[in-house]
C-alpha positions as CSV (number, residue, x, y, z in Angstrom):
1,X,-20.1,46.4,-55.5
2,X,-18.5,46.5,-59.0
3,X,-15.4,44.5,-59.9
4,X,-12.3,46.1,-61.5
5,X,-9.2,44.1,-62.5
6,X,-5.8,45.7,-62.5
7,X,-2.3,44.6,-63.0
8,X,0.5,45.5,-60.5
9,X,4.2,45.1,-60.9
10,X,5.8,42.7,-58.4
11,X,7.1,45.4,-56.0
12,X,3.7,47.1,-55.7
13,X,1.9,43.8,-55.3
14,X,4.3,42.9,-52.5
15,X,3.7,46.3,-50.8
16,X,-0.1,45.9,-51.0
17,X,0.0,42.3,-49.8
18,X,2.3,43.3,-46.9
19,X,0.0,46.1,-45.8
20,X,-3.1,43.9,-46.1
21,X,-1.4,41.3,-43.9
22,X,-0.4,43.8,-41.3
23,X,-3.9,45.3,-41.2
24,X,-5.5,41.8,-41.3
25,X,-7.6,42.8,-44.2
26,X,-7.8,42.1,-47.9
27,X,-5.6,43.5,-50.7
28,X,-8.9,44.8,-52.3
29,X,-9.6,46.8,-49.2
30,X,-6.1,48.3,-49.2
31,X,-6.4,49.3,-52.8
32,X,-9.9,50.8,-52.2
33,X,-8.6,52.9,-49.3
34,X,-5.6,54.1,-51.4
35,X,-7.8,55.0,-54.3
36,X,-10.2,56.9,-52.0
37,X,-7.4,58.7,-50.4
38,X,-5.9,59.6,-53.8
39,X,-9.3,60.8,-55.0
40,X,-9.9,63.0,-51.9
41,X,-6.5,64.5,-52.0
42,X,-6.8,65.3,-55.7
43,X,-10.0,67.2,-55.1
44,X,-8.6,69.0,-52.1
45,X,-5.7,70.3,-54.0
46,X,-7.5,71.3,-57.2
47,X,-5.9,74.3,-58.8
48,X,-8.8,76.8,-58.7
49,X,-8.7,80.3,-60.0
50,X,-5.8,82.7,-59.6
51,X,-7.6,84.5,-56.8
52,X,-8.3,81.2,-55.0
53,X,-4.6,80.3,-55.2
54,X,-3.4,83.7,-53.9
55,X,-6.3,85.0,-51.8
56,X,-4.1,85.1,-48.7
57,X,-1.8,87.6,-50.5
58,X,-4.6,89.9,-51.7
59,X,-4.3,93.3,-50.0
60,X,-0.9,92.7,-48.4
61,X,1.0,95.2,-50.5
62,X,1.0,99.0,-50.0
63,X,1.2,101.6,-52.7
64,X,-1.1,103.2,-55.2
65,X,-4.0,101.1,-56.3
66,X,-3.5,102.3,-59.9
67,X,-0.3,103.6,-61.5
68,X,-2.4,106.2,-63.4
69,X,-2.5,108.2,-60.2
70,X,1.1,109.3,-60.9
71,X,1.1,111.1,-64.2
72,X,4.9,110.3,-64.6
73,X,3.9,106.7,-65.3
74,X,1.7,107.8,-68.2
75,X,4.4,110.0,-69.8
76,X,4.8,108.8,-73.4
77,X,1.9,106.3,-73.2
78,X,0.2,105.7,-76.5
79,X,3.0,107.2,-78.7
């Protein structure tokens, strides 16, 4: 296992220490779990394409598939 050193402000250090004490584990283990959770959550909510974000909405609207089916929409187009 590799070693990484990081600096925490007093409040965060106290929270990590308190959690480690409650769980009867080390501060390192608490930080590792938090980083893993953050990493997994970040990948789960990655943005993706426009379709991936709105795939549940695709096909829910009714109406013409293309506005060109109604010649009134094309009146004056290109002038």
